[in-house]
N, C-alpha and C positions, 0 to 999 in steps of 0.2 A: 504494500500500500504506500509506504513512504518512498519507494523507488519511483513512484509516478512523477515526482517533481525533480528527480535527479537528472541533471543534464549529462549528455554524452561527453566523455572526455575528448572525443575526436572532433566534436563540432567546432571548437576553437581552432584546432589544427587544420581542419578543412578550409576555414576562412583564410588562415595564414597561407595555405597552399595556393589558394586562388589568387591571393595578392602577389605571391612570388611568381606565379605563372604570368600574370598580367605585366609585372615589372620586367620579366625576361623578354616578353614579346615587344614591349616598348623599346627596350634597349637594343634589340635586334633590328627593329625598324629604323632606329637612329644610327645604326652602323656600328654599334659597340658589340661586336660578336663575342669577344673574350668575356666581357662582363655578362652578357646574356648566357653564355655557357656556364659560367660560375653560378649564376642565380638558378639556372635550370638544374644544375647538379644538387643544389640545396633543396629544390623542390622535389627532386627524385628521392632524396634521403628522407624528407618529411613524409612523402607518400608511402615509403616502405614502413616507417614507424606507424602510420595510420593503419595500414593493412595488418601489421602485427598486433596492434591493440584491438582491432575489430575481430581478429581471429581468436584472441584470448577471451573476449567477451562472450563468444558463442560456446 
């Protein structure tokens, strides 16, 4: 019953992932390929963490 109002720990991480992906896209459009690849790598690592947490929840 009390778990009803408990927020998912991955919700915040998904929002951060979306922001990282948006930033990487903007950097790539502006010609900063190295910066874009660095941000994309951070986003990939965050995505792996999200997948691990969601697998542990189930």
